N, C-alpha and C positions, 0 to 999 in steps of 0.2 A: 253568521260570522264564520269565517274559515278557520281551520286549525293551523294551516301553514301558509305563509306568503313567501314564495321563492323569488328573490330579487336578483336579476341578472343585468349588470351594467354592460353595455356593448358599445363598440365603435369599430366598424369595418371588420366584423367577425363572421363574415359570410362563409368562410372556409370551415368554421368549427361549430357554429351555433346549432346547426342541424343535429350533430351528434349529441350536443348538450340537451336539446329538447327531446330527442328520441329517448335518451336515458331517463328523463323525467316521465315520459309516457309509459315506460316499461317498469316503473316503480311498483313494488308490491305494497301498495298503500291505496286507501280510498281517495282517488283523485278528485272526487266531488268536494272534498274538504281542503283542496289545495288550489291556490291561485298562483299564477306565474306573472311577475311584473318585469317586463323587459324595458329597462331604462336606457334609451339610446342617446349617445353623445355625438350626434351628427354623422352617422354612417353614410357613406356615398357608394358603397358596394352593394352586394346582394343580401345583406343582413336582414333587412325588414321583409324582403320577399320570402326568404327562407322561414322567418318567424310566422308569416301569414299562412304558410302551408300547414301549421299545427293548430290553427284556430278551431278546427272541428274536433280536436282530440284533447286539447288542454284549455283551461280557463285562463286565457292570456290577455293581459292589458299592456299596451305599448305606450310608453311615455317618451316624448321628445324633449331632451334636455341638452341642447348643443352648447358648446363653448365653455364648459366648466370642467373642473377637475373631478377625478373619479370619486372622491369622498362626497362631493355634492351630488353626484349621480346616484350613489348608493343611498344617501339621505332622502333624495326625492322619491326613490322607490319605497323606502320605509314609510314615508309620510302617506303614500297612496295605499299602503297595505292595510288590510283588515284582518289578517290572521292573528291568532293568539301568539304564534311563534314566527320568527323571521329566520330565513335561511339565505345567506348571501352566497351566491354561486357565480363564478366567472364563466363567461360564454365559451371559453376554450377548454372547459372541464366536462367530464362525463361521470355521472354518479352511479353507484352500485344500486341494485334493486331494493336493498333494505335500508338505504340511506336515511330516509325520513322515519321509518319505523324504529330504527335504532335510536335516532336522535329524540324521538318522542318519548321513548322509555327512559332515556337519560334525563331529559328536562322535566319530566313529570316528578322526578325524585327531588330536584332542587333547582332553583333559579341560578343559572351560571352561564358562562360563555364556553361553548364547546366547539370542536372541530378536529382537524387533523392536517398534518402536512400532506402535500400532494404525492400520489403514487405516479409512476412513470408509464407512458405508453411504450409499445414495442419499438416505435420509430424514434424514441428519444436518442439524442446524441451522447457521445462519451462524456462530455462535461456534466450533463444532468445525471447520468448513471453513476459516475464516480462520486459526485457531490452528495447524492441521495444516500449512497451506501455508507458514506462516512458520517454525515451529519443529520440526516432525517429518518433513516430507516428504523431506528429504535426510539424515536422521539415521541414519547407518550407520557401520560400523567400530567401533573402540574407543570405548565410551561410558561415562558414569558409572553408568548403570543401564539395565536393560530392564524393562518393566512385569511385575508378578507374574502378570498374566493372560495372558502369552505368554512364559514363561520356561522354558527347557529345559536340562537338564544331567544328568550321570551321578548316580545315586542316592548312590554313595559320596562324591562331591564335595559334594553337598547336606549330608550329615551331618557331613563334615569341616569345613564352614564353620559349622555349628551350627544349621542350620534358620532359619526366620523367627522374629523376636522376637514371642512370643505376647502381649505386653502392649501392643503399639502399636496405636492406633486406626486409623492410616493410615500411608502412606509406608514400609511394611515392605519394599517391593521395593528402594527406594533404600538403605535401611539394610543389607539382606542383600547387595546388590551391592557396597557399600562394604567390608563385611567380606570378601567374596570377593576383591576386589582386594588388600586388606591381607594375605590369606593366600597371595597369589601367583598367583591365577587371573585370566585375562583375562575381561572382560565385553564381548561383541561383538554388535552388531546387524547383521542381514542382511536386506536388502530382500526376499529370496525367502521369508522367514518371516513376512511381514506377514499379519495376520488382520483380519477385519472386526469392528469394535466397534459393536454395535447400541445400546449404552448411551451413545453419544456425546452431548455437550451439545446440547440442543434449542433453547435460548434463553438470554438473558443471565442470567435468574434461576437456571436450572439450572447454568450455568457458575459463577456466584458461590457457590452452595451447595457445589459440588464443591471450589472453592478454599478455602472455609472449613474443609471437612472435611480436606483434605490439609494445609492450613497448620497445623492444630492439632497435628501430630506431626512437624514438620520438624526439631526439635532433639532429637538423641539421640547417644549416645556415638560410634557407628560411622558414622552418616550425617551428622554435622555438617559435615565437609569437603565432601561431595557436595552439600550444600544451602546452602553459604555464600553463593552469589549470591542465592538466593531469600530467605534470612534477611536479607542486607544490604539488599535492596530493601524488604523488609517493615519493617525498622528505619528506613530513610530515610523511607518513607511515613508511618510512625507519627510521626516527628519533624515532618514537614510538617503533619500533621493537628493535632498539639499546638500548633505555632506558629500555625496558622490560628485555633484556638480562643482562643489568647492575644491574637491581633490583633483578634478580635471583641470581646473584653473591653476591650481598650485603645481600640477605636474607631479603628483606623489603617487607612484604605483602602490606603495604599501597602504596608503589611505584608501585608494580605489578598491583594493582587495578587501580591506576591512569593511567598507560600506556594502560591497556585494555580499559578503558573508552575512553581515547583519541583516540584509534584506531577506535572505533565505532562511535564517534561523527560525523565525516563527512558523514558516511553512513546514519545515522539517519536524518541529515539535508537534504541531497540530496533526500532521500526517501520521506520526508514529504513536500518538497518544490515543488510546481507545481500543477496545477488544476486537472490533471487526477486522482490524488490520493484521491480526494474527493469522488470518486465513485469506487476506486479500492484499498481501504485500506486493503482488505483481502490478497493482495499480498505484503504488506509492509514488512513482515518478510523475504520473499524470495528476495526482492530487496536489503534489508540490507545485506543479505548473499552475493549477487552478487557484491555489491559495495565493501565490505570488500575483497572479492576474487580478484576483479579488482585491488584494492589498493595494496594488498600484491604481486600480480603478477608483477605489474608495479614497485613496490619498489625493487623486487628481481633482476630485470634486469636494474635498473637505472644506476649502475656503468658501465654496458656494453654499454648502450645508450650514456653515457658520453664519453666513449672511442671512440665509432663509430662516434660521432658527432663532435669531435675535428677537423678532417680533413675538414668536411663540412663547418666549420665556416670560413675557408679561401678561399672557392671556390666562384666564382662570378656568376656562372650559373650552371644549372643542366647539367650533362654530357650526351652525346648521344653516345651510342655504339651499 
């Protein structure tokens, strides 16, 4: 029996998965007690060719799971795992040399869900850097969720929680962690578990597309409470946009101005609230742009999220497929 099963879901990650596997090869840990499960969701690029180049260095198993959502891919990897602990790692991430050693020490003390927000690579664009500095840089201790691309826990704990929801298009990590907390498990972020995310947002367009994707699945039975702030901001923004359109139809300049101001108020408040901005005020205009973009993207897909979330409200557990 292995100590760790590292589960890597992939789809067309040929540009990044080599760095991911290389970082695992360089771990300061007994690699004979580690298995790597690459769960591939129908890659058509060089992903599997790159993976095969590490067959002689890592204990790698490749699973072919095409045509399903990422939660189902992660669950399939977990079902194939024989490790005592599971480490979910995204293919565009690079771990530090002590990643598993640190996680082992933490999980030996108590069964819980651990991880950390992503750290940024040197090539990250300004949206990722500004967002990380304001919202993720000091995010540690008890948290609402840790990202599924850097989530570690005992295998028995994973299945007692019910695995990831296989039907969710995104946001499966927040939903899983919400169910974990409801089941009595802590969800804790540790700075020493930070990993580098090479898929960090490169520009404003990339940032907006990611928020559209995540926002489409924020409403679900178990994750509703964890996402209530994001949902509230999306609903408020949607109301501002609707009022703006109505003001345009009525030809009221005063109402137009009021709607625009209302749209920017949350962004300004969130930008100026928090200690980091006492020394990073030069980035405040950029953060305001990001928060407004975030709000508009989430508002745009809120109706879709509502429709997708209705079936989830009647389900009692996350599905495993």
